[in-house]
Every structure is written in structure tokens, then in C-alpha cells.
C-alpha positions in Angstrom: 5.3 20.8 8.9 4.2 18.6 6.1 1.8 15.8 6.9 0.1 15.4 3.5 1.5 12.1 2.5 4.4 9.7 2.8 4.8 10.3 -0.9 5.9 13.9 -0.2 9.1 13.2 1.6 12.6 12.6 0.2 14.2 9.3 -0.7 16.6 7.9 2.0 20.2 8.8 1.4 21.3 5.2 1.2 18.9 4.8 -1.7 20.5 7.7 -3.6 23.9 6.2 -2.9 22.7 2.8 -4.2 21.6 4.5 -7.4 24.9 6.1 -7.8 26.7 2.8 -7.4 24.4 1.2 -10.0 25.1 4.1 -12.4 28.4 2.6 -13.6 29.3 0.7 -16.7 27.1 -1.3 -19.0 24.8 -4.2 -17.9 22.0 -6.1 -19.6 18.6 -4.3 -19.6 15.0 -5.3 -18.8 15.9 -7.0 -15.5 18.5 -9.5 -16.8 21.3 -7.9 -14.8 22.9 -9.4 -11.7 21.6 -6.8 -9.4 18.0 -7.4 -10.4 18.4 -11.1 -10.0 19.9 -10.6 -6.6 17.0 -8.4 -5.5 14.5 -11.1 -6.6 16.4 -13.6 -4.5 16.5 -11.3 -1.5 12.8 -10.7 -1.6 12.2 -14.5 -1.9 14.3 -14.9 1.2 12.5 -12.1 3.1 9.1 -13.7 2.4 10.4 -17.2 3.0 9.1 -18.2 -0.4 11.9 -19.7 -2.5 9.7 -20.6 -5.4 7.9 -17.2 -5.7 8.1 -15.1 -8.8 9.2 -11.6 -8.0 9.1 -8.6 -10.4 9.5 -4.8 -10.0 7.4 -1.9 -11.3 7.7 1.8 -10.7 4.3 2.7 -9.3 1.7 1.3 -7.0 -1.1 1.6 -9.6 0.9 -0.5 -12.0 1.7 -3.1 -9.4 -2.0 -3.5 -8.3 -3.5 -3.2 -11.8 -1.1 -5.6 -13.5 -1.3 -8.1 -10.7 -5.1 -8.0 -10.8 -5.2 -8.2 -14.5 -3.1 -11.4 -14.3 -5.6 -12.9 -11.8 -8.8 -11.6 -13.4 -10.5 -12.2 -16.7 -12.4 -9.3 -18.4 -15.8 -11.1 -17.6 -15.0 -11.3 -13.9 -15.2 -8.9 -10.9 -12.8 -7.9 -8.2 -14.1 -7.8 -4.6 -12.8 -4.9 -2.6 -13.9 -2.4 0.0 -15.4 1.0 -0.9 -12.3 2.7 0.5 -9.8 0.5 -1.4 -7.1 2.4 -3.3 -8.0 0.4 -6.4 -11.5 1.9 -6.2 -10.9 5.4 -5.0 -7.5 6.5 -6.3 -6.5 4.6 -9.5 -8.6 6.3 -12.1 -10.2 2.9 -13.2 -6.7 1.5 -13.9 -7.7 -2.0 -12.7 -10.6 -2.0 -15.1 -8.4 -0.7 -17.9 -5.6 -3.3 -17.4 -8.0 -6.2 -16.9 -9.8 -5.3 -20.2 -13.1 -4.3 -18.5 -13.4 -6.4 -15.3 -15.6 -4.6 -12.8 -15.1 -3.9 -9.1 -17.7 -5.2 -6.6 -17.7 -3.2 -3.4 -18.1 -5.2 -0.2 -20.3 -3.2 2.1 -18.9 -2.1 5.5 -15.9 -0.2 6.6 -12.4 0.0 5.2 -11.5 -3.4 6.9 -13.4 -6.0 5.0 -15.5 -8.3 7.1 -15.3 -12.0 6.1 -19.1 -12.5 6.5 -19.8 -9.5 4.3 -17.3 -10.9 1.7 -19.1 -14.2 1.6 -22.4 -12.5 1.1 -21.0 -10.3 -1.7 -19.4 -13.3 -3.5 -22.6 -15.3 -3.2 -24.5 -12.4 -4.8 -22.3 -12.5 -7.9 -21.9 -15.2 -10.4 -25.6 -16.1 -10.1 -26.9 -14.7 -13.4 -25.1 -17.0 -15.7 -24.0 -15.5 -19.0 -25.7 -12.2 -18.1 -23.7 -11.3 -15.1 -20.1 -10.7 -14.0 -18.3 -13.8 -12.9 -16.6 -14.1 -9.6 -13.0 -13.0 -9.5 -10.2 -12.2 -7.1 -10.5 -10.6 -3.7 -8.3 -7.5 -3.0 -7.2 -6.4 0.5 -5.5 -3.1 1.3 -2.9 -3.4 4.1 -2.7 -0.7 5.7 -6.1 0.6 4.6 -6.8 4.0 3.2 -8.3 5.0 6.5 -5.1 4.1 8.4 -6.5 0.8 9.9 -4.8 -2.6 10.1 -6.1 -6.0 9.1 -5.3 -8.4 12.0 -3.6 -11.5 10.7 -6.6 -13.6 11.8 -8.9 -11.4 9.7 -6.6 -11.9 6.6 -6.7 -15.6 7.2 -10.5 -15.6 7.5 -10.9 -13.5 4.3 -8.6 -15.9 2.4 -10.5 -18.9 3.7 -13.7 -17.4 2.3 -12.1 -16.6 -1.0 -10.6 -20.1 -1.3 -14.0 -21.7 -0.5 -15.1 -20.2 -3.8 -11.9 -21.0 -5.6 -10.9 -17.3 -5.8 -7.4 -15.9 -5.5 -6.4 -13.1 -3.1 -4.4 -10.0 -3.9 -2.8 -7.8 -1.2 -2.2 -4.2 -1.9 0.8 -3.5 0.3 1.7 0.1 -0.6 2.3 0.5 3.2 3.2 -3.1 3.8 6.3 -2.2 5.9 4.2 0.0 8.2 1.8 -2.9 8.7 4.5 -5.4 9.3 6.0 -3.2 12.1 2.7 -2.5 13.6 1.6 -6.1 13.6 5.1 -7.3 14.6 4.7 -9.9 11.9 6.9 -11.4 9.3 6.2 -10.9 5.6 5.4 -14.6 5.3 2.9 -14.5 8.1 1.2 -11.5 6.5 0.9 -13.1 3.1 1.2 -16.7 1.8 0.9 -18.3 5.2 -2.4 -16.5 5.6 -3.6 -17.6 2.1 -2.6 -14.5 0.0 -1.7 -15.5 -3.6 -0.2 -12.2 -4.8 1.3 -9.4 -2.7 2.6 -6.0 -3.4 5.6 -5.0 -1.3 5.6 -1.2 -1.5 8.7 1.0 -1.4 7.7 4.3 -2.8 5.9 5.4 0.4 8.8 4.1 2.5 11.8 6.0 1.5 12.4 5.0 -2.1 12.1 7.1 -5.3 9.6 4.8 -6.9 9.5 1.0 -6.9 7.1 -1.7 -5.8 7.7 -5.5 -5.8 4.9 -7.8 -7.0 5.2 -11.3 -5.6 3.4 -14.3 -7.0 3.7 -17.1 -4.5 2.5 -19.5 -7.2 4.9 -18.7 -10.1 2.4 -20.2 -12.7 1.2 -16.7 -13.6 4.7 -15.2 -13.8 5.0 -15.3 -17.6 1.6 -13.7 -18.1 2.5 -10.9 -15.7 5.7 -10.2 -17.6 3.8 -10.0 -20.9 1.2 -7.7 -19.4 3.8 -5.5 -17.9 5.6 -5.1 -21.2 2.3 -4.6 -23.1 1.2 -2.0 -20.5 4.4 0.0 -20.9 5.8 -0.7 -17.5 8.9 -2.7 -18.3 11.9 -0.5 -17.5 14.7 -0.9 -20.0 17.3 0.4 -17.4 15.8 -2.0 -14.8 18.9 -1.8 -12.6 17.7 1.6 -11.3 14.6 0.0 -9.9 16.6 -2.9 -8.4 19.1 -0.6 -6.8 16.4 1.2 -4.8 14.9 -2.1 -3.6 18.4 -3.5 -2.8 19.1 -0.5 -0.5 15.6 -1.0 1.0 16.4 -4.5 2.0 19.9 -3.9 3.3 20.2 -4.4 7.1 16.4 -4.2 7.4 16.2 -0.6 6.3 12.6 -1.1 5.2 11.5 -2.0 8.8 13.6 0.8 10.3 12.1 3.5 8.1 8.5 2.2 8.7 9.1 2.0 12.5 10.2 5.7 12.5 7.1 6.8 10.5 4.8 4.8 12.8 6.4 6.2 15.9 6.0 9.8 14.7 2.3 9.1 14.0 1.8 7.6 17.5 3.5 10.7 19.1 1.3 13.0 17.0 -1.9 11.1 18.0 -0.9 11.2 21.7 -0.2 14.9 21.6 -3.4 15.8 19.9 -5.6 13.7 22.2 -6.5 16.6 24.4 -7.1 19.0 21.5 -8.7 17.0 18.7 -10.9 13.9 18.3 -8.5 11.3 16.8 -10.3 8.4 15.0 -9.3 5.1 16.6 -5.8 4.3 17.8 -3.3 4.7 14.9 -1.0 1.8 14.7 0.5 2.6 11.3 1.7 6.0 10.0 -1.6 7.6 9.3 -4.3 9.2 11.5 -7.5 11.2 11.1 -8.1 14.0 13.6 -11.2 16.2 13.9 -9.8 19.7 14.4 -11.9 22.6 15.8 -12.1 25.4 13.3 -9.8 27.7 15.4 -7.1 25.1 15.6 -7.3 24.4 11.9 -6.9 28.2 11.1 -4.0 28.5 13.5 -2.2 25.5 12.0 -2.7 26.7 8.5 -1.4 30.1 9.4 1.8 28.5 10.8 2.4 26.6 7.6 1.1 23.2 8.5 0.2 21.1 5.5 -2.3 18.2 5.5 -5.4 17.1 3.6 -8.8 18.0 4.7 -10.8 14.8 4.6 -14.2 16.0 5.9 -15.5 19.6 6.3 -14.6 22.7 4.4 -11.1 24.2 4.1 -12.6 27.6 4.4 -15.9 27.6 6.2 -17.5 27.0 9.5 -17.3 24.1 11.9 -14.6 21.5 12.5 -12.5 19.8 9.8 -11.2 16.2 9.8 -7.5 16.3 8.8 -5.6 13.3 7.4 -2.2 13.3 8.9 0.5 11.1 7.5 4.0 10.7 8.8 7.0 9.4 6.8 10.5 8.2 7.7 11.7 11.8 7.3 9.1 13.5 9.4 11.1 15.4 12.0 10.2 14.9 15.6 10.4 18.6 15.9 7.6 19.1 13.4 5.4 16.7 15.4 6.1 18.7 18.6 5.5 22.0 16.9 2.2 20.8 15.3 1.0 19.7 18.8 2.2 22.9 20.4 0.3 25.1 17.9 -2.9 23.0 18.2 -2.8 23.2 22.0 -2.2 26.9 22.0 -5.2 27.5 19.7 
């Protein structure tokens, strides 16, 4: 019973098969092969953005950091929430890749409020040469607390950013889960709402390790390519990144896997409702549940794995567990977890 992360599960068998097919013969490197070009075209089609520039990298940190570095000068600041992955979980990589740009945390919860964003932007760029200059806005969809940005909120945030002439970056490590939960197209979630650069994540959705970075205005494409190379993130055997993403796009596999993960999380939340206090109504593949100490002890003894978000692993009182489901989470594990929690 592993609910630690959607990073913990295996790659989908069709992805492994695609890698085996790609592992044949000799092709040009560094993304100049036919498969890589086809994947770029398929992503453009998926996002209904024929002029977009599309590139692949192996990790989410590289995708976010290189994208932001392309949008942000060293003297600028990136506006994000206190819970944003770029703030909490990337070891200052955005600051490193941007050459020293800072992060300005927009007060509030994990879903950024447009009014709070406006106030934060107005508070920066007011000290002339002595202060950080206004830079891009970064949104995490789905958030690190498992919440969704409604499309109207994304549009409102983009409107605020555009009123100051600022670009918007969307961290989409769990983009597929959000698309399924919102029943929205990739275009509706991104450029139609005003997003300038989006990350279309695959690692957390059944791939070995690949993320697509999509610039809806291709003007920054060359700079991104240079930064990727300089940062050590340009794969020479690029076809192995492309093969994963190609399998992900085939017959809508990306949506199918995300839908399975979301459904498992919904079942888990429903089953725990009488035993634990579940924060909000999970619509993606992640939930936070406050477990009584006895329930936590019983689950651990039965081999359940999850991260303790609040409270002490070994102590007194309840703990808040972060529970994440992936495409490979068995329904039987969900049922067993609920059964043990209820029996405790």
C-alpha cells in the first residue's frame, strides 16, 4: 500500500515498449530525429497551438527552472505562492538558473488569489534601481496541496499579470490530472486563458522521466535551447525522451492514466470520510487526511506508506497524511487501506 507519491510507481508498459522500439539503429541526436519532431507536432496538435515551440527535458525542476530563466532576468522576481513547488521543493534551482532572480511569495493559500497577486506586484518594482524588478507569475496546476485552479481563476490571474506586462508560467507536473478533473482541453487550460509557457508533465503520469515545455510564443525558443544546453539538460540520445512522450500521447493514454489516478484518490477520500478528516474535496490524485493516532499506528503496522505532513511520526495526537494515487495504484490497496483505517 504505497501512497507516498505518483513518482513512486512504475512506468506504463506501453512506455517501456515504445522505448524498446526506439532502441533500434542509428538516428541523429539532440532532438533532430524524426520521432522527436513528430512528438513536437503531436503536442502542438494537442494544445491547438500550431506555432508553439515545444521542447523536452527529463525532470520537472529543469522544465520549470529553464522556462522561468527564459522569461526572467536576474534583476527580476517571480511571483508564486508559498506552497509552490518552485519555492518549496526545487533547492533554489529557479534562482540558480535565472542567475539570481528572487521569488516573491504572494500571501494566501496554495491557490493564488488575483487580488493578492495584484497587491504583490504593486509592492514590487517601486524602489527603482534598489529593488527587484517585476517578473513572471508562476502558477502550479494541480497545487502542492492537491487543489485545482478553476479556469476562471487562471484567466483572472493572467489578466492581472498582463495588466503589468508580465508573462505567466504554468507548472504542470500534474497537468493531466488537472485536465481530467476540470474536464478541460489543454488549450483551455493554457494559452486561451493567457498562459505564456506551460509544462506538460509526464513523469508523475506513467513515464520514466520526461516533461514538455511549451512556449506559445516561439520568440523565446532559441534562448530556451541555449539555456537547456548550457544547463546540462540537452539529451544527446533525445529519442528516448521522445519515445516516452509519444507513447503518452497515443490514443489519449495521458488522460486515461490520470483518470485512473484521480478515481483511486476519490475512492480513498470517500472511504476515509467516516474515519479521518479529509481536507476539502479531492478532485485530482492527492488528498490530505487527518488520521487519529491509533489509525496511523495500525496502518503503519500493516505496511501502509505515506508522508506525514503535519504531526509527529512517533508521538501523541493525530497526524495529517498526504496520500497520493497513481495510475498503477491498485483498487485493492485502496480498499485495504480503508478497511484497516475503519477497523482501527
